[in-house]
Structure formats: structure tokens, C-alpha cells
DSSP file (Angstrom, degrees, kcal/mol; ACC not computed):
  #  RESIDUE AA STRUCTURE BP1 BP2  ACC     N-H-->O    O-->H-N    N-H-->O    O-->H-N    TCO  KAPPA ALPHA  PHI   PSI    X-CA   Y-CA   Z-CA
    1    1 A M              0   0    0      0, 0.0    30,-3.0     0, 0.0     2,-0.6   0.000 360.0 360.0 360.0 139.5   81.2  -80.6  -40.2
    2    2 A K  E     +A   30   0A   0     60,-0.3    62,-3.4    28,-0.2    63,-0.5  -0.750 360.0 179.9 -89.2 123.1   80.3  -80.8  -36.5
    3    3 A I  E     -Ab  29  65A   0     26,-2.6    26,-2.7    -2,-0.6     2,-0.5  -0.914  22.4-132.9-122.5 152.5   78.8  -84.1  -35.4
    4    4 A A  E     -Ab  28  66A   0     61,-2.5    63,-2.7    -2,-0.3     2,-0.4  -0.882  19.8-169.9-104.3 131.8   77.6  -85.3  -32.1
    5    5 A V  E     -Ab  27  67A   0     22,-2.1    22,-2.8    -2,-0.5     2,-0.3  -0.983  23.1-127.2-122.5 129.6   78.7  -88.7  -30.8
    6    6 A T  E     +A   26   0A   0     61,-2.1    11,-1.9    -2,-0.4     2,-0.3  -0.608  42.2 179.2 -74.1 132.1   77.2  -90.4  -27.7
    7    7 A A  E     -AC  25  16A   0     18,-2.9    18,-1.7    -2,-0.3     9,-0.2  -0.928  45.6-141.7-140.2 157.6   80.0  -91.3  -25.4
    8    8 A E  S    S+     0   0    0      7,-2.6     2,-0.2    -2,-0.3     8,-0.1   0.628  93.4  19.4 -86.7 -17.9   80.9  -92.8  -22.0
    9    9 A G  S    S-     0   0    0      6,-0.4     8,-0.1     2,-0.2     5,-0.1  -0.700  87.3 -95.3-141.0-169.5   83.6  -90.2  -21.4
   10   10 A N  S    S+     0   0    0     -2,-0.2     2,-0.3    28,-0.1    28,-0.1   0.009  88.0  56.4-111.2  29.3   84.8  -86.8  -22.5
   11   11 A N  S >  S-     0   0    0      4,-0.1     3,-1.6    26,-0.1    83,-0.3  -0.910  89.9 -91.9-148.3 178.5   87.4  -87.5  -25.3
   12   12 A L  T 3  S+     0   0    0     -2,-0.3    83,-3.0     1,-0.3    84,-0.3   0.721 120.3  55.2 -67.1 -22.1   88.0  -89.2  -28.6
   13   13 A D  T 3  S+     0   0    0     81,-0.2    -1,-0.3    80,-0.2     2,-0.1   0.361  83.7 112.5 -94.4   6.2   89.3  -92.4  -27.0
   14   14 A S  S <  S-     0   0    0     -3,-1.6    80,-2.2     1,-0.1    81,-0.2  -0.429  78.2 -98.1 -72.6 152.1   86.1  -92.8  -24.9
   15   15 A A  B     -G   93   0B   0     78,-0.2    -7,-2.6    -2,-0.1    -6,-0.4  -0.451  39.0-107.7 -68.9 142.4   83.8  -95.7  -25.6
   16   16 A L  B     -C    7   0A   0     76,-3.2    -9,-0.3    -9,-0.2    76,-0.2  -0.525  32.6-129.0 -65.0 133.8   80.8  -95.0  -27.8
   17   17 A C        -     0   0    0    -11,-1.9    52,-0.9    -2,-0.2    53,-0.2  -0.770   7.4-147.3 -87.2 131.1   77.7  -95.0  -25.6
   18   18 A P  S    S+     0   0    0      0, 0.0     2,-0.4     0, 0.0    -1,-0.1   0.526  78.0  72.6 -76.8  -2.9   75.0  -97.3  -27.1
   19   19 A I        -     0   0    0     50,-0.2     4,-0.2     1,-0.2    52,-0.1  -0.939  58.5-167.6-117.7 130.3   72.1  -95.1  -25.8
   20   20 A F  S >  S+     0   0    0     50,-1.1     3,-1.5    -2,-0.4    -1,-0.2   0.983  81.7  43.0 -77.7 -63.4   71.2  -91.7  -27.2
   21   21 A G  T 3  S+     0   0    0      1,-0.3    -1,-0.1    49,-0.1    22,-0.1   0.768 125.5  30.6 -61.6 -31.6   68.8  -90.1  -24.7
   22   22 A R  T 3  S+     0   0    0     23,-0.1    -1,-0.3    20,-0.0    -2,-0.1   0.122  81.3 137.5-117.0  21.0   70.6  -91.1  -21.5
   23   23 A C    <   -     0   0    0     -3,-1.5    18,-0.2    -4,-0.2    21,-0.2  -0.364  56.2-130.7 -61.5 148.0   74.2  -91.1  -22.6
   24   24 A P  S    S+     0   0    0      0, 0.0    17,-2.2     0, 0.0     2,-0.3   0.875  82.0  15.7 -68.8 -35.6   76.5  -89.5  -20.1
   25   25 A V  E     -AD   7  40A   0    -18,-1.7   -18,-2.9    15,-0.3     2,-0.5  -0.984  58.1-145.8-142.3 144.5   78.3  -87.3  -22.5
   26   26 A F  E     -AD   6  39A   0     13,-2.9    13,-2.6    -2,-0.3     2,-0.6  -0.966  16.4-157.3-105.1 128.3   78.0  -85.9  -26.0
   27   27 A V  E     -AD   5  38A   0    -22,-2.8   -22,-2.1    -2,-0.5     2,-0.6  -0.939   6.9-154.6-104.4 119.2   81.4  -85.4  -27.8
   28   28 A F  E     -AD   4  37A   0      9,-3.4     9,-2.0    -2,-0.6     2,-0.4  -0.849  16.2-169.6 -97.5 118.1   81.0  -82.9  -30.6
   29   29 A V  E     -AD   3  36A   0    -26,-2.7   -26,-2.6    -2,-0.6     2,-0.8  -0.911  24.1-140.7-117.1 131.6   83.7  -83.5  -33.2
   30   30 A E  E >>  -A    2   0A   0      5,-3.0     4,-3.1    -2,-0.4     3,-0.5  -0.822  18.9-153.4 -83.6 113.6   84.7  -81.3  -36.2
   31   31 A T  T 34 S+     0   0    0    -30,-3.0    -1,-0.2    -2,-0.8   -29,-0.1   0.782  87.4  56.6 -65.5 -27.7   85.2  -83.9  -38.9
   32   32 A D  T 34 S+     0   0    0      1,-0.1    -1,-0.2   -31,-0.1   -30,-0.0   0.871 127.5  14.0 -70.7 -36.3   87.7  -81.9  -40.9
   33   33 A T  T <4 S-     0   0    0     -3,-0.5    -2,-0.2     2,-0.2    -1,-0.1   0.568  91.2-126.8-116.4 -13.4   90.1  -81.4  -38.0
   34   34 A M     <  +     0   0    0     -4,-3.1    -3,-0.1     1,-0.3     2,-0.1   0.591  57.2 150.8  67.0  13.2   89.0  -83.9  -35.3
   35   35 A A        -     0   0    0     -5,-0.4    -5,-3.0    -6,-0.1     2,-0.3  -0.487  25.7-172.6 -66.3 146.6   88.9  -81.0  -32.9
   36   36 A F  E     -D   29   0A   0     -7,-0.2     2,-0.3    -2,-0.1    -7,-0.2  -0.966  28.5-160.0-145.7 158.9   86.3  -81.8  -30.2
   37   37 A D  E     -D   28   0A   0     -9,-2.0    -9,-3.4    -2,-0.3     2,-0.4  -0.983  17.6-148.0-132.0 143.6   84.3  -80.5  -27.3
   38   38 A A  E     -D   27   0A   0     -2,-0.3   -11,-0.2   -11,-0.2   -28,-0.1  -0.924  15.1-178.1-114.0 140.6   82.6  -82.7  -24.7
   39   39 A A  E     -D   26   0A   0    -13,-2.6   -13,-2.9    -2,-0.4    -2,-0.0  -0.999  30.6-113.8-137.6 133.6   79.4  -81.7  -22.9
   40   40 A P  E     -D   25   0A   0      0, 0.0   -15,-0.3     0, 0.0   -17,-0.0  -0.376  39.2-109.0 -60.8 143.5   77.5  -83.6  -20.2
   41   41 A N    >   -     0   0    0    -17,-2.2     3,-1.4   -18,-0.2     4,-0.3  -0.664  24.3-157.0 -75.9 113.4   74.1  -84.7  -21.5
   42   42 A P  T 3  S+     0   0    0      0, 0.0     3,-0.2     0, 0.0    -1,-0.2   0.652  91.5  52.6 -68.5 -12.5   71.6  -82.5  -19.6
   43   43 A A  T >  S+     0   0    0      1,-0.1     3,-1.6   -20,-0.1    11,-0.1   0.484  78.4  99.0 -97.7  -4.4   68.9  -85.1  -20.1
   44   44 A A  T <  S+     0   0    0     -3,-1.4    -1,-0.1     1,-0.3     6,-0.1   0.826  90.3  35.4 -56.6 -36.9   70.8  -88.1  -18.8
   45   45 A G  T 3  S+     0   0    0     -4,-0.3    -1,-0.3    -3,-0.2    -2,-0.1   0.305  88.3 121.2-102.8  10.2   69.2  -88.1  -15.3
   46   46 A T    <   -     0   0    0     -3,-1.6     4,-0.1     1,-0.1     3,-0.1  -0.368  61.6-134.0 -76.0 154.9   65.7  -87.0  -16.2
   47   47 A R  S    S+     0   0    0      1,-0.2     2,-0.3     2,-0.1    -1,-0.1   0.872  81.9   3.0 -76.2 -38.4   62.7  -89.1  -15.4
   48   48 A G  S    S+     0   0    0      1,-0.1    -1,-0.2     2,-0.1    -3,-0.0  -0.979 116.2  33.1-147.6 157.1   60.9  -88.9  -18.7
   49   49 A G     >  +     0   0    0     -2,-0.3     4,-2.3    -3,-0.1     5,-0.2   0.726  63.5 145.3  72.1  22.8   61.4  -87.4  -22.2
   50   50 A A  H  >  +     0   0    0      1,-0.2     4,-3.0     2,-0.2     5,-0.2   0.895  67.9  53.0 -61.1 -41.3   65.2  -87.8  -22.1
   51   51 A G  H  > S+     0   0    0      1,-0.2     4,-2.5     2,-0.2    -1,-0.2   0.916 110.9  45.3 -61.9 -44.3   65.5  -88.6  -25.8
   52   52 A I  H  > S+     0   0    0      2,-0.2     4,-2.4     1,-0.2    -1,-0.2   0.923 115.1  47.6 -65.9 -44.1   63.6  -85.5  -26.8
   53   53 A R  H  X S+     0   0    0     -4,-2.3     4,-2.0     2,-0.2    -2,-0.2   0.914 113.2  48.3 -63.7 -42.6   65.5  -83.3  -24.4
   54   54 A A  H  X S+     0   0    0     -4,-3.0     4,-2.4    -5,-0.2    -1,-0.2   0.911 111.2  50.9 -64.3 -41.5   68.9  -84.8  -25.6
   55   55 A A  H  X S+     0   0    0     -4,-2.5     4,-2.4    -5,-0.2    -2,-0.2   0.916 109.7  49.7 -62.6 -43.5   67.9  -84.3  -29.2
   56   56 A N  H  X S+     0   0    0     -4,-2.4     4,-2.3     1,-0.2    -1,-0.2   0.874 110.2  51.8 -63.2 -36.7   67.0  -80.6  -28.6
   57   57 A F  H  X S+     0   0    0     -4,-2.0     4,-1.4     2,-0.2    -2,-0.2   0.930 109.9  48.3 -63.9 -46.1   70.3  -80.1  -26.9
   58   58 A V  H  <>S+     0   0    0     -4,-2.4     5,-1.6     1,-0.2     4,-0.4   0.908 112.3  49.0 -61.9 -43.1   72.3  -81.6  -29.8
   59   59 A V  H ><5S+     0   0    0     -4,-2.4     3,-1.6     1,-0.2    -1,-0.2   0.927 109.2  52.6 -61.5 -45.1   70.4  -79.5  -32.2
   60   60 A A  H 3<5S+     0   0    0     -4,-2.3    -1,-0.2     1,-0.3    -2,-0.2   0.770 102.3  60.0 -63.7 -25.9   71.0  -76.4  -30.1
   61   61 A Q  T 3<5S-     0   0    0     -4,-1.4    -1,-0.3    -3,-0.2    -2,-0.2   0.540 117.0-112.5 -80.7  -6.0   74.8  -77.1  -30.1
   62   62 A G  T < 5 +     0   0    0     -3,-1.6   -60,-0.3    -4,-0.4    -3,-0.2   0.665  56.1 163.2  87.4  17.1   74.8  -76.9  -33.9
   63   63 A A      < -     0   0    0     -5,-1.6   -60,-0.2     1,-0.1    -1,-0.2  -0.353  27.4-161.8 -66.3 150.8   75.6  -80.5  -34.8
   64   64 A K  S    S+     0   0    0    -62,-3.4     2,-0.3     1,-0.3   -61,-0.2   0.441  72.6  11.1-112.0  -5.4   74.9  -81.6  -38.4
   65   65 A A  E     -b    3   0A   0    -63,-0.5   -61,-2.5    19,-0.2     2,-0.4  -0.965  66.3-136.1-162.8 163.9   74.7  -85.4  -37.7
   66   66 A V  E     -be   4  86A   0     19,-2.3    21,-2.9    -2,-0.3     2,-0.4  -0.983   6.0-163.7-130.2 139.6   74.6  -87.9  -34.8
   67   67 A I  E     +be   5  87A   0    -63,-2.7   -61,-2.1    -2,-0.4     2,-0.3  -0.996  32.6 135.9-120.3 127.8   76.5  -91.1  -34.2
   68   68 A T  E     - e   0  88A   0     19,-2.1    21,-2.3    -2,-0.4     3,-0.1  -0.919  59.7-113.3-155.3 175.8   75.1  -93.4  -31.6
   69   69 A G  S    S-     0   0    0    -52,-0.9     2,-0.3     1,-0.4   -50,-0.2   0.783  95.8  -7.6 -87.9 -31.3   74.3  -97.0  -30.8
   70   70 A N        -     0   0    0    -53,-0.2   -50,-1.1    17,-0.1    -1,-0.4  -0.969  57.4-165.2-163.2 147.8   70.5  -96.6  -30.7
   71   71 A V        -     0   0    0     -2,-0.3   -52,-0.0   -52,-0.1    -3,-0.0  -0.998  23.3-123.5-140.4 137.5   67.9  -93.8  -30.8
   72   72 A G     >  -     0   0    0     -2,-0.4     4,-2.5     1,-0.1     5,-0.2  -0.288  30.0-106.6 -76.0 165.1   64.3  -93.9  -29.8
   73   73 A P  H  > S+     0   0    0      0, 0.0     4,-1.9     0, 0.0     5,-0.1   0.839 116.0  51.8 -64.4 -34.8   61.5  -92.8  -32.2
   74   74 A N  H  > S+     0   0    0      2,-0.2     4,-1.8     1,-0.2     5,-0.1   0.939 113.9  42.8 -68.8 -45.2   60.7  -89.6  -30.4
   75   75 A A  H  > S+     0   0    0      1,-0.2     4,-2.6     2,-0.2     5,-0.2   0.897 111.8  55.8 -65.0 -39.3   64.3  -88.4  -30.4
   76   76 A Q  H  X S+     0   0    0     -4,-2.5     4,-2.8     1,-0.2    -1,-0.2   0.885 105.5  51.6 -61.7 -38.1   64.7  -89.5  -34.0
   77   77 A R  H  X S+     0   0    0     -4,-1.9     4,-2.7     2,-0.2    -1,-0.2   0.909 109.4  49.7 -65.0 -41.8   61.7  -87.4  -35.1
   78   78 A V  H  X S+     0   0    0     -4,-1.8     4,-1.5     2,-0.2    -2,-0.2   0.941 114.5  44.7 -61.2 -46.4   63.2  -84.3  -33.4
   79   79 A L  H  <>S+     0   0    0     -4,-2.6     5,-3.0     1,-0.2    -2,-0.2   0.902 113.4  50.2 -64.8 -41.5   66.6  -84.9  -35.1
   80   80 A H  H ><5S+     0   0    0     -4,-2.8     3,-1.9     1,-0.2    -2,-0.2   0.911 107.6  53.5 -63.3 -42.9   64.9  -85.7  -38.5
   81   81 A T  H 3<5S+     0   0    0     -4,-2.7    -1,-0.2     1,-0.3    -2,-0.2   0.844 109.8  48.7 -60.4 -33.8   62.8  -82.5  -38.2
   82   82 A A  T 3<5S-     0   0    0     -4,-1.5    -1,-0.3    -5,-0.2    -2,-0.2   0.329 119.2-114.4 -87.8   7.4   66.1  -80.6  -37.7
   83   83 A S  T < 5 +     0   0    0     -3,-1.9    -3,-0.2     1,-0.2    -2,-0.1   0.823  67.5 144.4  63.4  34.7   67.6  -82.4  -40.7
   84   84 A L      < -     0   0    0     -5,-3.0   -19,-0.2    -8,-0.1    -1,-0.2  -0.911  42.3-143.1-103.4 110.8   70.2  -84.2  -38.6
   85   85 A P        -     0   0    0      0, 0.0   -19,-2.3     0, 0.0     2,-0.5  -0.447  10.4-138.4 -70.1 146.7   70.9  -87.7  -39.9
   86   86 A V  E     -e   66   0A   0     23,-0.4    23,-3.9   -21,-0.2     2,-0.5  -0.922  15.6-165.9-107.8 129.5   71.4  -90.5  -37.3
   87   87 A H  E     -eF  67 108A   0    -21,-2.9   -19,-2.1    -2,-0.5     2,-0.4  -0.964  12.4-140.5-117.1 130.0   74.2  -93.0  -38.0
   88   88 A L  E     +e   68   0A   0     19,-0.7     2,-0.3    -2,-0.5   -19,-0.2  -0.738  21.5 179.7 -94.1 136.3   74.3  -96.2  -35.9
   89   89 A A        -     0   0    0    -21,-2.3     3,-0.1    -2,-0.4     8,-0.1  -0.965  15.8-141.7-132.0 149.3   77.7  -97.6  -34.8
   90   90 A G        -     0   0    0     -2,-0.3     2,-0.2     1,-0.2   -74,-0.1   0.088  63.3 -25.0 -88.0-155.0   78.5 -100.7  -32.7
   91   91 A A  S    S+     0   0    0    -76,-0.1     2,-0.3   -22,-0.0    -1,-0.2  -0.399  91.3 116.7 -61.2 121.0   81.2 -101.1  -30.1
   92   92 A A        -     0   0    0     -2,-0.2   -76,-3.2   -76,-0.2     2,-0.2  -0.964  63.8 -94.6-168.1 170.9   83.9  -98.5  -30.9
   93   93 A T  B  >  -G   15   0B   0     -2,-0.3     4,-2.4   -78,-0.3   -78,-0.2  -0.552  44.0-105.3 -89.3 168.4   85.6  -95.5  -29.5
   94   94 A V  H  > S+     0   0    0    -80,-2.2     4,-2.5   -83,-0.3     5,-0.2   0.933 123.6  51.6 -57.9 -45.7   84.4  -92.0  -30.5
   95   95 A R  H  > S+     0   0    0    -83,-3.0     4,-2.6   -81,-0.2    -1,-0.2   0.925 110.1  47.8 -58.5 -46.9   87.4  -91.7  -32.7
   96   96 A Q  H  > S+     0   0    0    -84,-0.3     4,-2.3     1,-0.2    -1,-0.2   0.893 111.8  50.5 -63.2 -39.7   86.7  -95.0  -34.5
   97   97 A A  H  X S+     0   0    0     -4,-2.4     4,-2.2     2,-0.2    -1,-0.2   0.910 111.7  47.3 -65.0 -41.9   83.1  -94.1  -35.0
   98   98 A V  H  X S+     0   0    0     -4,-2.5     4,-2.8     2,-0.2    -2,-0.2   0.908 111.4  50.9 -66.3 -41.5   84.0  -90.7  -36.5
   99   99 A E  H  X S+     0   0    0     -4,-2.6     4,-1.8     2,-0.2    -2,-0.2   0.901 110.2  49.7 -62.3 -40.2   86.6  -92.4  -38.8
  100  100 A A  H  <>S+     0   0    0     -4,-2.3     5,-2.7     2,-0.2     6,-0.6   0.897 111.1  50.2 -64.6 -39.5   83.9  -94.9  -39.9
  101  101 A Y  H ><5S+     0   0    0     -4,-2.2     3,-1.4     1,-0.2    -2,-0.2   0.941 110.5  48.7 -61.3 -48.2   81.5  -92.0  -40.6
  102  102 A K  H 3<5S+     0   0    0     -4,-2.8    -1,-0.2     1,-0.3    -2,-0.2   0.821 109.1  53.7 -63.3 -31.1   84.2  -90.1  -42.6
  103  103 A A  T 3<5S-     0   0    0     -4,-1.8    -1,-0.3    -5,-0.2    -2,-0.2   0.526 116.8-114.7 -80.2  -5.8   84.9  -93.3  -44.6
  104  104 A G  T < 5S+     0   0    0     -3,-1.4    -3,-0.2    -4,-0.4    -2,-0.1   0.685  79.9 126.4  81.2  18.0   81.2  -93.6  -45.5
  105  105 A S      < +     0   0    0     -5,-2.7     2,-0.7    -6,-0.2    -4,-0.2   0.599  55.3  71.9 -84.7 -12.0   80.8  -96.9  -43.5
  106  106 A L  S    S-     0   0    0     -6,-0.6    -1,-0.1    -5,-0.2    -2,-0.1  -0.883  72.3-155.5-110.7 104.8   77.9  -95.7  -41.4
  107  107 A A        -     0   0    0     -2,-0.7   -19,-0.7   -19,-0.1     2,-0.1  -0.449  30.6 -96.7 -74.2 148.6   74.7  -95.4  -43.4
  108  108 A P  B     -F   87   0A   0      0, 0.0   -21,-0.2     0, 0.0    -1,-0.1  -0.395  40.6-112.7 -63.9 142.4   72.0  -93.0  -42.1
  109  109 A M        -     0   0    0    -23,-3.9   -23,-0.4    -2,-0.1     2,-0.1  -0.592  32.2-118.4 -74.6 132.1   69.3  -94.7  -40.1
  110  110 A P        -     0   0    0      0, 0.0     2,-0.3     0, 0.0    -1,-0.1  -0.423  33.8-100.2 -69.3 149.1   65.9  -94.7  -41.8
  111  111 A L              0   0    0      1,-0.1   -34,-0.0    -2,-0.1     0, 0.0  -0.529 360.0 360.0 -70.0 129.4   63.1  -92.8  -40.0
  112  112 A S              0   0    0     -2,-0.3    -1,-0.1   -39,-0.1   -35,-0.0   0.445 360.0 360.0 -95.6 360.0   60.9  -95.2  -38.2
């Protein structure tokens, strides 16, 4: 399954970014193989509506779930509407966050 992880860099050993809408990079990871692609967040530098734009980008990339440190209510609604659960993770690398997700340690965030 393809999941999107907010990241500070472009690989599995990058730090998880605690911010969804303005994270520098999304790392898209195939959970079965740990193969990944990194893409700059096109909403990172926008003045307003970054969360919604970032959520639409993640949906368009075909992700089926999101791992991040925090997500705002507008972005969360976009992701929820697209049936993408959001999982919150603390300080970790992308790899550690994905491993925690695969182990079932990251519960889906309830819709606020």
C-alpha cells in the first residue's frame, strides 16, 4: 500500500516533519517493499490554504494513508473525504514511522 509521510528530506532516513501542509517533502512509501519516491510539497511556500493544497496533492499521487506529526482540520477533511486515514507519529525517521505503521502502533486520527 502506498502511504505518504511528511519529511524533512527525500529518503527513508530523513526526519519526519511534524507539519503536514508546509512540510518540505512528501515521501511516498510502498509498505510491502519499502520502495519510495520523494516529491517536494507544492504547497510548502504558499501564503494560504497550504493544508488543502497539500492534501489534494497527496490524494492525486494515489496515497492510501498519511503519516505526519500534525494536520489541520481543513486538510484533514480533504483527506477524510478521499478515505485517507491520518496517523500521527512523533519524532522519528520516515523509515521508523512506516515500521510503526506496519506494526499497528499508529492509530488513525479521529476526524475533528
